[in-house]
C-alpha positions as CSV (number, residue, x, y, z in Angstrom):
1,M,11.1,99.0,-78.4
2,A,13.4,96.0,-77.8
3,R,12.7,94.8,-81.3
4,V,13.7,98.1,-82.8
5,L,16.9,98.2,-80.8
6,R,17.8,94.6,-81.9
7,R,17.2,95.6,-85.5
8,L,19.4,98.7,-85.2
9,K,22.1,96.6,-83.5
10,A,22.1,94.1,-86.4
11,D,22.1,96.8,-89.1
12,E,25.6,97.2,-90.4
13,S,25.0,99.4,-93.4
14,G,26.2,102.4,-91.6
15,A,29.5,100.7,-90.7
16,T,29.9,99.7,-94.4
17,A,29.4,103.2,-95.5
18,I,32.0,104.5,-93.0
19,E,34.5,101.9,-94.2
20,Y,34.0,102.9,-97.9
21,G,34.4,106.5,-96.8
22,L,37.7,105.8,-95.1
23,I,39.0,103.8,-98.1
24,A,38.0,106.6,-100.4
25,G,39.8,109.1,-98.1
26,L,42.9,107.0,-98.0
27,I,43.0,106.7,-101.8
28,A,42.6,110.5,-102.1
29,V,45.5,111.1,-99.7
30,V,47.7,108.7,-101.7
31,I,46.8,110.4,-105.0
32,I,47.6,113.8,-103.6
33,A,50.9,112.7,-102.1
34,S,52.0,111.1,-105.3
35,L,51.0,114.2,-107.3
36,L,53.1,116.3,-105.0
37,V,56.1,114.1,-105.5
38,V,55.7,113.9,-109.3
39,N,55.1,117.6,-109.5
40,D,58.8,118.5,-108.9
41,N,59.9,116.0,-111.6
42,V,57.5,117.3,-114.2
43,T,58.3,120.9,-113.5
44,A,62.0,120.1,-113.8
45,M,61.4,118.3,-117.1
46,Y,59.4,121.3,-118.6
47,D,62.1,123.7,-117.4
48,L,64.7,121.7,-119.2
49,I,62.7,121.6,-122.4
50,S,62.0,125.3,-122.1
51,D,65.7,126.1,-121.6
52,A,66.5,124.0,-124.7
53,L,63.9,125.7,-126.9
54,N,64.5,129.3,-125.8
55,P,67.5,129.9,-128.1
56,A,65.7,128.5,-131.1
57,L,62.6,130.5,-130.4
58,S,64.5,133.8,-129.9
59,G,66.3,133.4,-133.2
60,A,69.8,133.1,-131.7
61,S,72.0,130.4,-133.1
């Protein structure tokens, strides 16, 4: 029994998996936050393009 407990104590593979999970979660949070910030700029750019093209598409000069 003591041998099994010593082996479990020395096993760090679970800790490594948790660390990788935390890193992946942090990367996901950063990606989502950056997309939320960029979303407003991209929406504004497409609105500007749409406003510029609307007179040409409607036939008005």
